[in-house]
C-alpha positions as CSV (number, residue, x, y, z in Angstrom):
1,M,-10.8,-31.2,-52.5
2,A,-12.8,-29.9,-49.6
3,L,-15.2,-32.3,-47.9
4,R,-17.8,-31.7,-45.2
5,I,-18.8,-34.6,-42.9
6,S,-21.3,-34.8,-40.1
7,L,-20.4,-36.9,-37.0
8,N,-22.7,-37.8,-34.1
9,I,-20.4,-37.6,-31.1
10,N,-21.8,-38.1,-27.6
11,G,-25.3,-37.4,-29.0
12,T,-24.4,-34.1,-30.7
13,E,-24.0,-33.6,-34.5
14,H,-20.7,-32.0,-35.4
15,G,-20.1,-30.7,-38.9
16,V,-16.4,-31.1,-39.8
17,D,-14.7,-29.6,-42.9
18,L,-11.8,-31.8,-44.1
19,E,-9.3,-30.9,-46.8
20,D,-9.0,-34.6,-47.7
21,P,-10.5,-37.9,-46.6
22,R,-7.5,-39.1,-44.6
23,P,-7.8,-37.7,-41.1
24,T,-8.4,-40.3,-38.5
25,L,-11.3,-40.2,-36.0
26,L,-8.7,-39.6,-33.3
27,D,-7.3,-36.5,-35.0
28,V,-10.7,-35.1,-35.8
29,L,-11.8,-35.6,-32.2
30,R,-8.8,-33.9,-30.7
31,E,-7.8,-31.3,-33.2
32,R,-11.1,-30.3,-34.9
33,I,-13.8,-30.9,-32.3
34,G,-11.7,-30.3,-29.1
35,L,-12.5,-33.5,-27.3
36,T,-9.1,-34.3,-25.9
37,G,-10.1,-37.1,-23.5
38,T,-9.3,-39.7,-26.2
39,K,-5.5,-40.0,-26.1
40,K,-2.9,-40.5,-28.9
41,G,-0.5,-43.2,-27.7
42,C,1.2,-45.3,-30.3
43,D,-0.9,-44.1,-33.3
44,R,-0.7,-47.7,-34.7
45,G,-3.6,-49.4,-33.0
46,Q,-1.4,-51.3,-30.5
47,C,-1.9,-49.5,-27.2
48,G,-5.7,-48.9,-26.9
49,A,-5.3,-45.3,-25.5
50,C,-7.5,-44.0,-28.3
51,T,-10.4,-46.5,-27.8
52,V,-13.9,-45.1,-28.3
53,L,-17.2,-46.7,-29.0
54,V,-18.8,-46.7,-32.4
55,D,-22.3,-47.9,-32.4
56,G,-21.5,-49.5,-29.0
57,R,-18.4,-51.4,-30.3
58,R,-14.8,-50.7,-29.3
59,V,-12.6,-49.2,-32.0
60,N,-9.1,-47.8,-32.1
61,S,-9.8,-44.3,-33.3
62,C,-6.2,-43.9,-34.6
63,L,-7.0,-46.5,-37.2
64,T,-10.4,-45.4,-38.2
65,L,-11.0,-42.8,-40.9
66,A,-13.4,-40.2,-39.8
67,V,-15.2,-40.1,-43.2
68,S,-16.2,-43.7,-42.7
69,L,-18.3,-42.9,-39.7
70,E,-21.0,-40.7,-41.0
71,G,-24.3,-42.0,-39.6
72,A,-22.6,-43.8,-36.8
73,K,-23.0,-43.1,-33.1
74,I,-19.6,-42.2,-31.6
75,T,-19.1,-42.2,-27.8
76,T,-16.0,-40.8,-26.1
77,V,-15.1,-40.6,-22.5
78,E,-16.5,-37.1,-22.4
79,G,-19.9,-38.5,-23.2
80,L,-20.2,-41.0,-20.3
81,A,-21.2,-39.0,-17.3
82,N,-24.7,-37.7,-16.8
83,G,-24.0,-34.3,-15.3
84,D,-22.2,-35.0,-12.1
85,A,-23.2,-38.6,-12.0
86,L,-20.3,-40.7,-13.3
87,H,-20.8,-43.9,-15.4
88,P,-20.5,-47.0,-13.1
89,V,-17.2,-47.9,-14.9
90,Q,-15.8,-44.5,-14.1
91,T,-16.8,-44.8,-10.5
92,A,-15.3,-48.3,-10.2
93,F,-12.0,-47.1,-11.7
94,I,-11.8,-44.4,-9.1
95,E,-12.7,-46.7,-6.2
96,H,-10.3,-49.5,-7.3
97,D,-7.4,-47.3,-8.2
98,G,-7.6,-48.5,-11.8
99,F,-5.1,-45.9,-12.9
100,Q,-1.9,-44.3,-11.9
101,C,-0.7,-41.6,-14.3
102,G,-4.1,-41.6,-16.0
103,Y,-2.9,-41.4,-19.6
104,C,-4.4,-44.7,-20.6
105,T,-7.5,-44.4,-18.4
106,P,-10.0,-43.0,-21.0
107,G,-9.2,-45.8,-23.4
108,Q,-9.3,-48.4,-20.6
109,I,-12.7,-47.1,-19.5
110,M,-14.1,-47.1,-23.0
111,S,-12.8,-50.6,-23.6
112,A,-14.3,-51.8,-20.4
113,I,-17.7,-50.5,-21.3
114,G,-17.5,-52.1,-24.7
115,L,-16.3,-55.4,-23.2
116,L,-19.2,-55.4,-20.7
117,S,-21.6,-54.8,-23.5
118,E,-20.1,-57.5,-25.7
119,T,-20.2,-60.1,-22.9
120,E,-23.7,-59.0,-21.8
121,G,-22.4,-58.4,-18.3
122,K,-21.3,-62.0,-17.8
123,A,-17.5,-61.7,-18.1
124,S,-15.3,-63.9,-15.9
125,A,-12.1,-62.5,-14.5
126,E,-10.2,-64.4,-17.2
127,A,-12.5,-62.9,-19.9
128,V,-11.8,-59.4,-18.5
129,R,-8.1,-60.0,-18.6
130,E,-8.3,-61.3,-22.2
131,G,-10.8,-58.7,-23.3
132,M,-8.8,-55.8,-21.9
133,S,-5.5,-57.1,-23.3
134,G,-5.5,-54.6,-26.2
135,N,-5.3,-51.7,-23.7
136,L,-1.8,-51.2,-22.4
137,C,-0.9,-49.5,-19.1
138,R,2.7,-48.6,-18.7
139,C,2.3,-48.0,-15.0
140,G,1.1,-51.5,-14.4
141,A,-2.3,-50.8,-12.8
142,Y,-3.7,-54.0,-14.3
143,A,-4.9,-55.5,-11.0
144,G,-6.9,-52.3,-10.2
145,I,-8.2,-52.2,-13.7
146,Q,-9.5,-55.8,-13.6
147,D,-11.0,-55.2,-10.1
148,A,-12.7,-52.1,-11.4
149,V,-14.2,-53.8,-14.5
150,M,-15.5,-56.7,-12.4
151,D,-17.0,-54.3,-9.8
152,A,-18.6,-52.2,-12.6
153,Q,-20.1,-55.3,-14.1
154,A,-21.7,-56.1,-10.7
155,R,-22.9,-52.5,-10.3
156,I,-24.5,-52.5,-13.7
157,A,-26.2,-55.9,-13.0
158,K,-27.6,-54.4,-9.8
159,G,-29.1,-51.6,-11.8
160,A,-26.6,-48.8,-11.6
161,K,-27.2,-46.3,-14.4
162,S,-24.9,-46.7,-17.3
């Protein structure tokens, strides 16, 4: 049974033809639309590498059926920068070495943006550690990640464009 869905990804409508309703958002992003910034880690919702924002909320795209998101606004790491101007969280990750191999970085960045939105920019260091705990980094860059999130929070509060 062929099925056509329309997804709003990074502000652009994408028509996607599916043979059945089972593909996850992660697979549609990577294999059908060509947005490979979102990573497939565990494919079980345990590592956070596939984190994207759906209507501003963090979701594991490996656990979310693409057909369930018609009408939703999906944001991936590719949709954060404004031309050459990086999002404040991206800038903070670079400046605080919030990555090593980089595989988990897109999910970490998307989760950090979602966390800062959820806490309305008032997250303590403890809240950042807890709020980011669903995103694993096998390289152990957690100190840099926490510093980056705290710095991005301060940048956003001072009016850096997000």
